[in-house]
N, CA, C and O of each residue as an XYZ file, in Angstrom:
452
protein
N       2.479     28.752    -15.599
C       2.010     27.445    -16.022
C       3.059     26.411    -15.624
O       4.067     26.259    -16.315
N       2.836     25.704    -14.527
C       3.822     24.726    -14.076
C       3.805     23.452    -14.912
O       4.712     22.629    -14.788
N       2.797     23.272    -15.756
C       2.747     22.098    -16.622
C       3.919     22.078    -17.608
O       4.371     21.003    -18.002
N       4.415     23.252    -18.012
C       5.564     23.293    -18.914
C       6.796     22.721    -18.223
O       7.539     21.946    -18.826
N       7.019     23.089    -16.976
C       8.177     22.532    -16.261
C       7.988     21.036    -16.005
O       8.964     20.286    -16.001
N       6.752     20.594    -15.793
C       6.494     19.162    -15.652
C       6.817     18.432    -16.953
O       7.440     17.371    -16.934
N       6.396     19.000    -18.081
C       6.679     18.392    -19.386
C       8.184     18.319    -19.634
O       8.681     17.317    -20.149
N       8.906     19.371    -19.271
C      10.364     19.364    -19.439
C      11.012     18.312    -18.530
O      11.993     17.677    -18.916
N      10.469     18.131    -17.339
C      10.965     17.092    -16.442
C      10.712     15.693    -16.993
O      11.551     14.804    -16.846
N       9.567     15.500    -17.621
C       9.253     14.214    -18.243
C      10.225     13.932    -19.376
O      10.714     12.810    -19.510
N      10.511     14.945    -20.198
C      11.485     14.775    -21.271
C      12.848     14.405    -20.699
O      13.533     13.548    -21.258
N      13.249     15.022    -19.618
C      14.539     14.714    -18.999
C      14.587     13.258    -18.528
O      15.603     12.583    -18.694
N      13.499     12.780    -17.947
C      13.420     11.384    -17.510
C      13.551     10.448    -18.708
O      14.264      9.446    -18.643
N      12.864     10.774    -19.800
C      12.923      9.961    -21.020
C      14.344      9.938    -21.574
O      14.861      8.875    -21.916
N      14.973     11.101    -21.662
C      16.328     11.173    -22.205
C      17.342     10.452    -21.310
O      18.256      9.800    -21.813
N      17.186     10.566    -20.003
C      18.089      9.869    -19.078
C      17.929      8.355    -19.212
O      18.915      7.619    -19.190
N      16.689      7.896    -19.350
C      16.442      6.461    -19.522
C      17.046      5.966    -20.829
O      17.630      4.884    -20.872
N      16.909      6.753    -21.895
C      17.477      6.370    -23.193
C      18.999      6.292    -23.120
O      19.601      5.364    -23.660
N      19.610      7.246    -22.466
C      21.073      7.253    -22.335
C      21.549      6.060    -21.503
O      22.575      5.454    -21.815
N      20.823      5.729    -20.470
C      21.222      4.634    -19.584
C      20.948      3.251    -20.144
O      21.657      2.295    -19.828
N      19.899      3.142    -20.990
C      19.492      1.823    -21.467
C      19.713      1.627    -22.969
O      19.550      0.520    -23.483
N      20.075      2.677    -23.655
C      20.460      2.562    -25.051
C      19.357      2.366    -26.070
O      19.621      1.846    -27.154
N      18.140      2.759    -25.770
C      17.106      2.647    -26.801
C      17.112      3.886    -27.680
O      17.623      4.937    -27.294
N      16.538      3.750    -28.864
C      16.619      4.809    -29.873
C      15.355      5.654    -29.994
O      15.413      6.805    -30.426
N      14.205      5.079    -29.611
C      12.955      5.792    -29.806
C      11.949      5.381    -28.740
O      11.893      4.221    -28.332
N      11.157      6.349    -28.299
C      10.072      6.090    -27.355
C       8.760      6.188    -28.126
O       8.490      7.196    -28.779
N       7.937      5.124    -28.047
C       6.669      5.115    -28.772
C       5.476      5.436    -27.876
O       4.415      5.834    -28.357
N       5.661      5.257    -26.564
C       4.576      5.565    -25.632
C       5.148      5.953    -24.281
O       6.097      5.339    -23.792
N       4.560      6.978    -23.686
C       4.907      7.423    -22.337
C       3.651      7.269    -21.497
O       2.613      7.855    -21.803
N       3.750      6.471    -20.429
C       2.598      6.284    -19.552
C       2.841      7.035    -18.248
O       3.835      6.821    -17.553
N       1.900      7.921    -17.942
C       1.996      8.771    -16.753
C       0.905      8.400    -15.772
O      -0.197      8.015    -16.164
N       1.216      8.516    -14.505
C       0.245      8.349    -13.436
C       0.092      9.701    -12.767
O       1.059     10.265    -12.254
N      -1.137     10.219    -12.775
C      -1.379     11.559    -12.232
C      -2.491     11.491    -11.197
O      -3.603     11.052    -11.493
N      -2.186     11.923     -9.996
C      -3.157     11.903     -8.912
C      -4.198     13.000     -9.051
O      -3.912     14.096     -9.534
N      -5.395     12.687     -8.623
C      -6.510     13.639     -8.688
C      -6.249     14.894     -7.855
O      -6.837     15.943     -8.118
N      -5.379     14.796     -6.862
C      -5.088     15.928     -5.979
C      -3.760     16.602     -6.318
O      -3.294     17.454     -5.561
N      -3.147     16.234     -7.442
C      -1.817     16.740     -7.793
C      -1.820     18.190     -8.276
O      -0.778     18.846     -8.265
N      -2.960     18.686     -8.694
C      -3.028     20.054     -9.200
C      -2.588     20.180    -10.649
O      -2.405     21.293    -11.142
N      -2.416     19.067    -11.335
C      -1.983     19.084    -12.727
C      -3.208     19.223    -13.636
O      -4.166     18.457    -13.532
N      -3.156     20.211    -14.526
C      -4.205     20.393    -15.534
C      -3.847     19.499    -16.718
O      -2.872     19.755    -17.425
N      -4.631     18.464    -16.928
C      -4.335     17.443    -17.933
C      -4.226     18.032    -19.336
O      -3.277     17.727    -20.057
N      -5.175     18.865    -19.732
C      -5.144     19.448    -21.079
C      -3.905     20.319    -21.275
O      -3.279     20.280    -22.334
N      -3.556     21.093    -20.272
C      -2.365     21.944    -20.363
C      -1.106     21.091    -20.439
O      -0.184     21.414    -21.189
N      -1.056     20.001    -19.667
C       0.109     19.117    -19.714
C       0.239     18.469    -21.096
O       1.341     18.395    -21.640
N      -0.857     18.007    -21.657
C      -0.819     17.419    -23.005
C      -0.308     18.423    -24.028
O       0.498     18.077    -24.892
N      -0.771     19.655    -23.935
C      -0.326     20.710    -24.845
C       1.182     20.930    -24.712
O       1.901     21.009    -25.708
N       1.642     21.027    -23.473
C       3.072     21.253    -23.215
C       3.913     20.067    -23.676
O       5.000     20.256    -24.223
N       3.424     18.851    -23.461
C       4.163     17.673    -23.909
C       4.289     17.652    -25.427
O       5.337     17.275    -25.952
N       3.240     18.051    -26.137
C       3.317     18.126    -27.602
C       4.458     19.035    -28.038
O       5.182     18.718    -28.982
N       4.619     20.151    -27.360
C       5.675     21.096    -27.714
C       7.053     20.593    -27.294
O       8.001     20.651    -28.077
N       7.168     20.103    -26.068
C       8.465     19.720    -25.513
C       9.020     18.454    -26.173
O      10.229     18.356    -26.387
N       8.173     17.499    -26.494
C       8.644     16.234    -27.057
C       8.943     16.314    -28.550
O       9.557     15.405    -29.108
N       8.514     17.398    -29.203
C       8.782     17.569    -30.630
C      10.290     17.583    -30.871
O      11.042     18.227    -30.140
N      10.715     16.864    -31.904
C      12.132     16.757    -32.295
C      13.001     16.100    -31.219
O      14.211     16.320    -31.179
N      12.388     15.297    -30.351
C      13.143     14.560    -29.340
C      13.034     13.067    -29.637
O      12.419     12.665    -30.625
N      13.623     12.268    -28.793
C      13.548     10.816    -28.922
C      12.108     10.308    -28.769
O      11.798      9.183    -29.163
N      11.237     11.136    -28.200
C       9.837     10.765    -27.981
C       8.880     11.527    -28.899
O       7.680     11.589    -28.634
N       9.411     12.106    -29.975
C       8.556     12.836    -30.920
C       7.506     11.888    -31.485
O       7.845     10.832    -32.019
N       6.243     12.255    -31.371
C       5.150     11.437    -31.881
C       4.715     10.317    -30.955
O       3.825      9.542    -31.303
N       5.329     10.216    -29.776
C       4.974      9.150    -28.833
C       3.544      9.353    -28.335
O       3.084     10.479    -28.146
N       2.868      8.248    -28.133
C       1.522      8.279    -27.554
C       1.668      8.570    -26.059
O       2.520      7.986    -25.390
N       0.846      9.461    -25.548
C       0.851      9.796    -24.122
C      -0.390      9.161    -23.504
O      -1.518      9.469    -23.889
N      -0.168      8.281    -22.553
C      -1.282      7.640    -21.858
C      -1.288      8.128    -20.418
O      -0.278      8.047    -19.719
N      -2.435      8.635    -19.981
C      -2.563      9.174    -18.627
C      -3.465      8.271    -17.802
O      -4.581      7.945    -18.206
N      -2.967      7.876    -16.651
C      -3.756      7.096    -15.716
C      -4.001      7.970    -14.491
O      -3.062      8.353    -13.794
N      -5.267      8.282    -14.238
C      -5.591      9.109    -13.082
C      -5.789      8.224    -11.859
O      -6.487      7.212    -11.910
N      -5.163      8.625    -10.766
C      -5.353      7.913     -9.505
C      -6.248      8.755     -8.603
O      -6.162      9.983     -8.618
N      -7.099      8.115     -7.826
C      -8.052      8.873     -7.006
C      -7.382      9.555     -5.820
O      -6.318      9.147     -5.356
N      -8.035     10.598     -5.351
C      -7.585     11.267     -4.137
C      -7.997     10.454     -2.919
O      -9.125      9.967     -2.837
N      -7.085     10.316     -1.986
C      -7.363      9.551     -0.777
C      -6.969     10.380      0.436
O      -6.042     11.188      0.382
N      -7.677     10.166      1.510
C      -7.370     10.901      2.723
C      -7.691     10.107      3.966
O      -8.431      9.124      3.927
N      -7.121     10.550      5.067
C      -7.406      9.956      6.367
C      -8.125     11.012      7.196
O      -7.612     12.113      7.391
N      -9.307     10.674      7.678
C     -10.109     11.612      8.468
C      -9.741     11.487      9.948
O      -9.876     10.421     10.548
N      -9.279     12.588     10.514
C      -8.947     12.608     11.936
C     -10.210     12.575     12.790
O     -10.175     12.165     13.951
N     -11.332     13.011     12.203
C     -12.591     13.048     12.948
C     -13.164     11.667     13.220
O     -13.547     11.365     14.350
N     -13.224     10.828     12.195
C     -13.828      9.503     12.365
C     -12.830      8.355     12.239
O     -13.181      7.196     12.459
N     -11.580      8.678     11.884
C     -10.557      7.646     11.798
C     -10.659      6.744     10.587
O     -10.114      5.640     10.582
N     -11.356      7.206      9.556
C     -11.545      6.396      8.353
C     -10.653      6.871      7.216
O     -10.339      8.056      7.104
N     -10.252      5.921      6.374
C      -9.610      6.247      5.101
C     -10.729      6.464      4.091
O     -11.612      5.619      3.942
N     -10.691      7.599      3.398
C     -11.798      7.962      2.503
C     -11.267      8.445      1.158
O     -10.114      8.861      1.046
N     -12.117      8.385      0.146
C     -11.815      8.966     -1.154
C     -12.268     10.422     -1.145
O     -13.365     10.734     -0.681
N     -11.416     11.317     -1.661
C     -11.769     12.729     -1.736
C     -11.480     13.243     -3.145
O     -10.595     12.737     -3.835
N     -12.231     14.244     -3.554
C     -12.096     14.803     -4.900
C     -11.173     16.004     -4.964
O     -10.647     16.329     -6.028
N     -10.972     16.666     -3.831
C     -10.139     17.866     -3.805
C      -9.525     18.008     -2.410
O     -10.081     17.546     -1.414
N      -8.361     18.663     -2.373
C      -7.757     18.959     -1.075
C      -8.735     19.818     -0.272
O      -9.429     20.666     -0.832
N      -8.782     19.602      0.987
C      -9.625     20.357      1.919
C     -11.113     20.052      1.781
O     -11.949     20.788      2.306
N     -11.452     18.953      1.064
C     -12.844     18.503      1.052
C     -13.209     17.972      2.432
O     -12.346     17.537      3.193
N     -14.492     18.014      2.739
C     -14.985     17.418      3.977
C     -14.993     15.905      3.839
O     -15.085     15.372      2.733
N     -14.897     15.228      4.953
C     -14.983     13.767      4.968
C     -16.367     13.352      4.483
O     -17.375     13.837      4.997
N     -16.423     12.459      3.498
C     -17.728     12.036      2.998
C     -18.496     11.158      3.996
O     -19.685     10.902      3.803
N     -17.835     10.702      5.042
C     -18.509      9.845      6.029
C     -19.052     10.622      7.217
O     -20.175     10.380      7.661
N     -18.250     11.570      7.741
C     -18.687     12.263      8.958
C     -18.820     13.779      8.791
O     -19.362     14.446      9.672
N     -18.334     14.332      7.675
C     -18.451     15.767      7.438
C     -17.328     16.607      8.013
O     -17.313     17.822      7.813
N     -16.391     16.002      8.718
C     -15.275     16.734      9.312
C     -14.359     17.275      8.217
O     -14.197     16.664      7.160
N     -13.768     18.427      8.494
C     -12.789     19.004      7.558
C     -11.355     18.683      7.970
O     -10.411     19.270      7.441
N     -11.190     17.769      8.898
C      -9.857     17.361      9.339
C      -9.417     16.114      8.571
O      -9.192     15.052      9.151
N      -9.299     16.274      7.245
C      -8.904     15.171      6.375
C      -7.509     15.459      5.837
O      -7.274     16.488      5.203
N      -6.590     14.539      6.096
C      -5.226     14.670      5.599
C      -5.084     13.818      4.342
O      -5.424     12.635      4.344
N      -4.576     14.430      3.265
C      -4.365     13.699      2.017
C      -3.316     12.618      2.232
O      -2.251     12.879      2.792
N      -3.619     11.400      1.784
C      -2.681     10.282      1.904
C      -2.348      9.663      0.550
O      -1.473      8.801      0.465
N      -3.023     10.085     -0.491
C      -2.753      9.543     -1.819
C      -3.415     10.379     -2.886
O      -4.360     11.122     -2.621
N      -2.906     10.248     -4.101
C      -3.471     11.003     -5.208
C      -2.853     12.369     -5.389
O      -3.364     13.181     -6.161
N      -1.755     12.643     -4.685
C      -1.083     13.941     -4.817
C       0.129     13.864     -5.740
O       0.749     14.886     -6.035
N       0.467     12.671     -6.193
C       1.693     12.472     -6.942
C       1.473     12.501     -8.464
O       0.356     12.361     -8.963
N       2.576     12.687     -9.158
C       2.620     12.520    -10.602
C       3.927     11.822    -10.907
O       4.980     12.230    -10.416
N       3.874     10.768    -11.715
C       5.104     10.054    -12.038
C       5.042      9.451    -13.435
O       3.964      9.215    -13.981
N       6.208      9.208    -13.992
C       6.302      8.471    -15.240
C       6.230      7.005    -14.849
O       7.130      6.479    -14.194
N       5.159      6.357    -15.252
C       4.949      4.951    -14.866
C       5.851      4.039    -15.667
O       6.549      3.205    -15.089
N       5.857      4.177    -16.996
C       6.774      3.407    -17.824
C       6.802      3.958    -19.239
O       6.008      4.820    -19.617
N       7.748      3.426    -20.005
C       7.952      3.846    -21.387
C       7.914      2.611    -22.276
O       8.421      1.553    -21.902
N       7.311      2.750    -23.456
C       7.425      1.727    -24.489
C       8.448      2.238    -25.481
O       8.347      3.367    -25.961
N       9.434      1.410    -25.791
C      10.577      1.880    -26.582
C      10.892      0.927    -27.723
O      10.403     -0.202    -27.769
N      11.714      1.406    -28.640
C      12.242      0.591    -29.739
C      13.744      0.598    -29.667
O      14.405     -0.025    -30.497
């Protein structure tokens, strides 16, 4: 389950930000997760509940913003929206689509006290 290591990485980012900026508590963590990132949202939420317990972000609201999958089709030369890696181009049907967006996951920002 790689979501546990992702949750631990998020906690590390939160703790590093707190140490660098001197805040005492995190009330909200906003994440941006791409549709093609391979992250299971429910599993990540479960892992975050466990990892953030007894930390500076204990009880923080987790807000997830999903970004769409995007690709460039080598067949027709169009930028297209895709739902999964290796999907066919919705315009021409070619399977020569390279992912160009929606593969990332990042901590967008934190609300702190």
